[in-house]
N, C-alpha and C positions, 0 to 999 in steps of 0.2 A: 813726492810728486815729480820733485825735478828729476831725480834720478830715472825713473821711469819714463819719462818725456826724452830725457837725453838718452837711454840707453835705447828706445825704441829710432828715434833720429841716425844714432850710429848704425843699426843693423841696416836700415834704411840706404843709407848711402854707400854701404859696404856692399849691397846686392843690386844698386841699379847704380851706381857709379860708370858712366862712360870712359872716364880717364882709367885706363889700366896699366899697369907695367910691362913693359916689354918683354914678348917670349922668345926664352932662347931654347937652347938645347936643352938643355937642364927642366927646363918646366916640359919640354913635348917627353921626354923621356919619364919625366914623372905623372902622364897623365895632368898634361897643364895645369901644374901647381904654379901658382902666381910668385914669381921671384919678384924682390923690391930694393933698386940702388938708389939710396937717397941724394948720391952725387950724381946721377943722371936723369932720374926721372921722382917726382910727386906726385903721386895721384892722390884723389880724394878719398877714396878705398883703402888707400894705404896710411893716408892721415887720421884718418877716423880711428887708430889702434894705435897710435902712438901717445907721447905724454902730452904733447901738443894738444893734442884734441882731448883729453880727459881736464886737461886745464883749459884749456880756451872752449870747449865745450858749454859747459857748464853757466861761462859768461854769455856767450852768444844764447844760449835758453833764456835765460833771464832776462836779456834783452829783448828777446822777442814776447817773452811771458808780458814785459814791461809795457809792450806797445799794444799789446793788446787790451789791457787794463785801461790805459790811456785811452784807447779808440770805445771801451765801454764805460767810458766815464760820463757823468752825465748829472743835471742837478732837477731835484723835484721842482716841479709850479709850485706857483704861490709862495710858499716858503725858498725856494733855492737851495736847498738843502743838499751836499755833496755825496753821491753814493755809485754804484757799480752795479750796472745790468750787463750779466755775462752770457744770459740766455737771449738768443734771436727771438725775435717778436712772435716769428712765424709757429715756432716750435712751442711757444704760451699758448695761441690761439688753438693750435693743435689739441693742444693737453683740455683747453676748457671745453674743444666741440666734443670730445670724448667723455668728460663728466656729465653736461648737459643733455647729449643722447641718453646716457644712463638713467638720469635724474627724470628728466620727461617719459623714460619707459616704467622705470618704480615707481612713478608718482600719478601715473595717467588719471586714476579716477578720483583723484584728491584735485586736480588742476581746476580750477574753476572757468567758465565760458568766458570768450572774449568781450560779450555783450554783456557781462554784469558788473553793475555799477562799480563796485571797487574794483575792477580792474582797470574800468575806463579811466576811473579816479586815479590812481598809481600811475598810468601811463601818461596820463595828461600832465601830470607835476611832471613825472619822469622827463618827458620831451624837454621838456622849459631848461631843464637842469642843462640836462646836454646840449641844449642849445646855447645857453651861454657858456660849457664850458669848450663849445669849439671842437667837438669832438663828433658830432652828429652822424658826417658821412664815412668818420675812420670806423666804426664798425657796425656787424649787422645787429643791431639792436632787438634784442628782444625780451618782453617782459609777462611773466607769469604768476597768478596768486595762488597757491595752495591751498585749502583749506585743511588748518592744523591750527591746534591751542600752541605751541612753539610761537615764542615770541622772539621771531629773530627774522633778518633778510639778508642775503647775501649775492654779491655778485661775482661773475667768474672774467678771467683777462680776454675772453672775447667778445665783451658786451651784452652777455646774459644775464639778467637780473631775477630773481626769484625772493617774495616776499610771502611771508606765511599771515593766515588771516589774525592768527596771534596776535604778532604785531599790529596791526589794525585796529583791534578793540585798545590798545593801551593808546592812541592818538587822540587829542582833544581838538585839533584844526588841522589845516592842510597846513601850516609852517612847520608843525611836530612831524609830519610825513616826509617835509622836503628833507628836513633835518637829517634825518632817516637814509632816504634815498641820495641826499648829495654826499652823505659819508660814502657810499657804496660807488659811487658811480667815480668819488676822487680817486678809489683805490685804481681803478681801471685807468684815470686820467696821470695818475702819477706812478703806474705799473707797480705796484705794492707787490705782486705777486710774483714778480719778474727777480724785485731786489730781495723779497724772502727766500726765493729759490738760489741764487745766485750767493747770497749769504750761507745759506745752507751747504752749497758745494764748497764754498772755502772752509768751513769751519768742517767739515767732516774729510777733504783731502788733506789740507793742513794739520789739523790738529788728530781727530780721532784715528786717522788712518797711522801717524806718527808717536800715539802717543794712544795704545789699546785698554792700557790699564785704567783710564781715565772712565767710567760709568758714563754712558748714554744720556743718562739722566739728569747728570753734574753739566754736561755741553749745555742741555735743555732748557734748566733754570741760569744757566751763566750767561748764553748768548740768546739762544731762540726765542725764548719768551722774553726777555727785553725787546728784542727787536722786534717783537710783534706787537707788544703793547706800545711801542716809538712810532711802530708806523699807524694805527689805529688812532693815537692823538693826530698826526698828522694829517690823515683823512677827515678827521674831525675839522680841524681848522681849513684845510680846502673847502672839505662840504658847506661850511658856514661863508664861506667866501661865496659859494656858486649860488645856496639859495637866497645872498642877499641881491644878489645879481639879476636874479630870477624873480626878486621884486617878493619875494618872503619875507617876514618880520621876524628876527631876531628876539624880538622882545616877547613872544609867544613860546618860547621854545626853552627859556631860563630855566625854568625847574621840571622840565619833562626827565630827567636823569634822577633826580630826587622823586619824582612818582613812581619810577620803575623801580627805586629798593623798595617803595613801601610794596609792591604788588612781590617781591623778591627780599626779603626782608636780610637775607645773608649772604646776597650779592657782592655786599660792601666789606666783606669781614678780611681780617690780616693775609689770610691765604689767598684771596684776590690780588693783594697788591703785590704778591713773587711768583702766582702757581698759575695766574690765569693768561689767556691769550689776549685780553682788552684792560685797559686801565680802571681803575675804581669810575666807578658812575658819582661819585663827591667833586672827583678830580677832572671830570669830561664837564662836567656843571658847570667848575671854577674856570675854568677854560672859555667858556660860553659868556660868563660875566665877565671875562678879562677881557673879552673881543666884543663885547656887546655896541660900547660909545663909538668906537672905529667902525664897524658895521653899520649901525645908524647913520652915520656921515658917508658912507660910502651909499647907502640906500638911495639917500637926496640926491647923489650926485647920479645915480641910473636913471633918475623922472620915474619912477615908481607913484600906479596912485594909488594914495591914501585909503580911497571910498573901498577895495576890492570884494567884492561877494565873495564870502564864504560860506560853501554849501558843503561843508566837512559833516555836520550834525546832520543835514537833512538826507544826504546819502546813506548815511553809514548806521543811523538812527535805528533802525529795524534789521538791520544785520548783524547786530552784536549777539 
């Protein structure tokens, strides 16, 4: 990667340099070939082809690359974990718009109408989480619910949230819905997709291109999947913080992931520990239990009312 960058930069200097060696009779007679006398004039174009440039060029390139990495250096919210975000936010949002348009078009007949009680409830819970996250005006948020047996939900980097009715059937209360939606909103808040793609670019350019004998599947198991599981756990931590600040109760979600395992008994297998993009449900439940006491203290400081009316069963009892 460095060699490619320096080579392109050298050709750029040779082609567009303003400082040229003086033109003599010899150059005129040989169709304006440039001559170079280091004692009289050292031009940038000539310097680019010398041993000084071959030694100093990589040093300059490494310095510029280091400055760019320093500019992209960032801390994740809540956890304050250090990471690199190499891709501009505008590009991530543009990619999200492309995926969103394709998804809406392909699922047009399965998208529930905005007046559906399930859509209204999901939007109401998500809006409370976005409000406490402080990113309400940072994105053009949209929420759709798709009729499907798939127990899944996801978010795009441009603030578009998709929820399947299959996962709504797994919720016993609003707090469990807030747990999942908080997790998805945390991905946007922490720019996890940007970090994931930035890491992929680094691995692909610095690893796979220089060592093509390494199978891509090995890189996936060594780098990509561990990072994905790490980001998912961090989204759980941030999401728990958001749902607590939004006055949802963490005590009502302590056993959500174990209940999910009962619906999918093979989800917590040995393969899931190393071959899945998400951590084991048992590990996610342990995380919630380890954070519960701290989150309950946080909820008390947020001035939440204990007598909140839970309309979850009323809204969804006839929709299952």
